[in-house]
C-alpha positions as CSV (number, residue, x, y, z in Angstrom):
1,M,41.9,70.9,175.6
2,T,41.6,68.1,173.1
3,Y,39.2,68.1,170.2
4,L,37.7,64.7,169.3
5,L,36.7,64.8,165.7
6,C,34.2,62.4,164.1
7,S,33.2,62.6,160.4
8,G,29.8,61.8,159.1
9,F,28.4,58.9,157.0
10,G,30.3,58.5,153.7
11,F,33.1,60.8,154.7
12,D,36.6,60.1,156.2
13,N,39.1,62.1,158.2
14,R,40.1,64.2,155.2
15,Y,36.9,66.1,155.8
16,W,38.7,67.9,158.7
17,K,41.8,69.0,156.8
18,N,40.7,72.7,156.6
19,L,39.5,72.9,160.2
20,I,42.5,71.2,161.9
21,P,45.0,74.0,161.3
22,L,42.6,76.4,163.1
23,L,42.3,74.3,166.3
24,D,43.8,75.8,169.4
25,G,44.6,72.5,171.1
26,E,45.4,68.9,170.4
27,Y,43.0,66.7,168.4
28,E,42.2,63.0,167.9
29,F,39.9,61.2,165.5
30,F,37.0,59.1,166.8
31,D,36.4,56.2,164.4
32,S,36.3,52.5,164.4
33,S,39.9,52.4,165.6
34,F,39.5,54.8,168.5
35,N,40.5,53.2,171.8
36,S,41.6,56.0,174.1
37,F,40.7,55.3,177.7
38,E,42.5,58.3,179.1
39,R,40.3,60.8,180.9
40,K,40.6,64.0,178.9
41,D,38.8,67.3,178.7
42,Y,37.4,66.4,175.3
43,V,35.4,68.8,173.2
44,G,33.7,66.6,170.6
45,I,33.1,67.9,167.1
46,G,31.0,65.6,165.0
47,H,29.9,66.1,161.4
48,S,26.4,64.8,160.6
49,L,26.2,61.2,161.8
50,G,29.5,61.8,163.5
51,F,27.7,64.0,166.1
52,L,25.4,61.1,166.9
53,K,28.3,58.7,167.4
54,L,30.0,61.1,169.8
55,N,26.7,61.7,171.6
56,N,26.2,58.0,172.1
57,S,29.8,57.1,172.9
58,G,29.6,57.3,176.7
59,I,32.5,59.8,176.8
60,K,31.9,62.6,179.3
61,F,32.6,65.6,177.1
62,Q,33.3,69.1,178.3
63,A,31.1,70.2,175.4
64,L,29.8,68.8,172.1
65,V,29.5,70.5,168.7
66,G,27.4,69.1,165.8
67,L,28.1,70.3,162.3
68,Q,24.8,69.5,160.6
69,G,24.4,66.8,163.3
70,F,21.2,65.2,164.5
71,L,19.7,62.8,167.1
72,N,16.7,61.9,165.0
73,F,17.4,62.0,161.3
74,C,13.9,60.9,160.4
75,S,12.3,63.9,162.2
76,G,9.3,63.9,164.4
77,E,6.6,64.4,161.7
78,P,4.9,61.1,160.8
79,S,4.7,61.9,157.0
80,R,8.3,63.1,157.0
81,N,9.4,60.1,159.0
82,S,7.9,57.7,156.4
83,F,9.6,59.6,153.5
84,L,13.0,59.6,155.2
85,Q,12.8,55.9,156.2
86,K,12.1,55.0,152.6
87,N,15.1,57.1,151.5
88,L,17.3,55.3,154.0
89,N,16.1,51.9,152.8
90,R,16.9,52.9,149.2
91,M,20.3,54.1,150.3
92,M,21.1,50.8,152.0
93,M,20.1,48.9,148.8
94,N,22.2,51.1,146.6
95,C,25.2,51.0,149.0
96,E,25.0,47.2,149.0
97,R,24.7,47.0,145.2
98,D,27.7,49.2,144.3
99,T,29.3,50.8,147.3
100,E,31.9,53.0,145.6
101,R,29.5,54.4,143.1
102,F,26.9,55.0,145.8
103,L,29.5,56.9,147.9
104,E,30.5,59.0,144.9
105,F,26.9,59.9,144.3
106,F,26.3,60.7,148.0
107,R,29.3,62.9,148.3
108,N,28.4,64.8,145.2
109,L,24.9,65.3,146.6
110,C,26.6,66.7,149.7
111,G,28.8,69.1,147.7
112,Y,32.0,67.2,148.6
113,E,34.2,66.1,145.8
114,E,37.1,64.4,147.5
115,R,37.9,61.0,145.9
116,V,36.4,57.9,147.6
117,E,39.0,55.8,149.2
118,K,38.9,52.0,148.6
119,N,39.3,50.9,152.2
120,F,35.7,51.5,153.3
121,S,33.8,48.8,155.2
122,K,30.5,47.8,153.7
123,E,29.4,46.4,157.1
124,E,30.1,49.7,158.9
125,L,28.3,51.7,156.2
126,R,25.3,49.4,156.5
127,K,25.3,49.8,160.3
128,D,25.6,53.6,160.0
129,L,22.6,53.8,157.7
130,E,20.6,51.5,159.9
131,S,21.4,53.6,163.0
132,M,19.9,56.7,161.3
133,K,16.4,55.2,161.4
134,Y,16.0,55.7,165.2
135,S,15.8,58.5,167.7
136,Y,18.4,59.0,170.5
137,E,18.6,60.9,173.8
138,H,20.9,63.9,174.1
139,C,23.9,63.1,176.4
140,G,23.3,66.1,178.6
141,V,26.4,68.3,178.1
142,P,26.5,71.9,176.7
143,T,26.0,71.5,172.9
144,L,26.3,73.7,169.8
145,I,24.6,72.7,166.6
146,I,25.6,74.5,163.4
147,G,23.4,74.0,160.4
148,S,23.2,75.4,156.9
149,E,20.0,76.8,155.3
150,Q,21.1,75.2,152.0
151,D,21.8,71.7,153.4
152,K,20.0,69.1,151.2
153,I,20.8,66.2,153.6
154,V,20.1,67.4,157.1
155,E,17.7,70.2,156.4
156,P,17.0,73.0,158.8
157,R,13.6,71.5,159.7
158,I,15.3,68.4,161.0
159,L,17.6,70.6,163.2
160,Q,14.6,72.5,164.5
161,D,12.7,69.4,165.3
162,N,15.7,67.8,167.0
163,F,17.1,70.7,169.0
164,S,14.9,73.7,169.4
165,N,13.4,72.7,172.8
166,N,16.5,71.8,174.7
167,P,18.0,74.5,176.9
168,L,21.5,72.8,176.8
169,I,21.6,73.2,173.0
170,Q,22.4,76.3,171.0
171,L,21.4,76.2,167.3
172,K,23.2,78.4,164.8
173,Y,23.1,78.7,161.0
174,V,25.7,79.4,158.4
175,D,24.8,80.4,154.8
176,G,26.0,79.4,151.5
177,V,27.0,75.7,151.8
178,N,25.4,72.3,151.4
179,H,26.4,69.4,153.7
180,T,30.1,70.3,154.2
181,L,30.3,73.0,156.8
182,G,33.5,71.9,158.5
183,F,35.2,71.5,155.1
184,S,33.9,74.4,153.1
185,K,33.3,77.0,155.8
186,S,36.0,76.0,158.4
187,A,37.1,79.5,159.4
188,E,33.5,80.8,160.0
189,V,32.5,77.6,161.8
190,F,35.5,77.7,164.1
191,K,34.8,81.3,165.0
192,I,31.3,80.2,166.1
193,I,32.7,77.3,168.0
194,K,35.2,79.5,169.9
195,A,32.5,82.0,170.9
196,F,30.4,79.1,172.2
197,L,33.3,77.5,174.2
198,K,34.0,80.9,175.9
199,E,30.4,81.1,177.1
200,I,30.3,77.7,178.9
């Protein structure tokens, strides 16, 4: 089994440093440089927007896991949609104005204090934020979504709206952490992932 890891908006592969030692197989990173064309039994694990990228990648996964992931960040409620769309527009403006400062602010809001690397791409960040304005179809493989009741970014109501009516998707919650499940609660998260993979 090979785990394919994809970090969320504003994060890099250091997000996975606490989860990687727990993995019981090989792992690769899915990012802008990913170019593997080998047919593998991938299990995709995506954090936040990273889940959406894996879902939309066209890869035929054995299973998918979303850590605070989503298919429609802006939710299905019209009033909520308008509010979140405005927030995304504001984020795009602030990201354009001072990218490093914006990323520091966003990471702190998520509860993640790793230093921002200087090699970020403004263009990729802009595209990522733009992609969050739209709704996407689930790719149709067994999927586990793990959320947090305390998440200030991808709130439980977004997860309920996105995933509660799809029989292919299991929805679980972990307590006591903001938007950094795979980093801050890696042991608890991987225990849930292993139980899910044994079921499918």
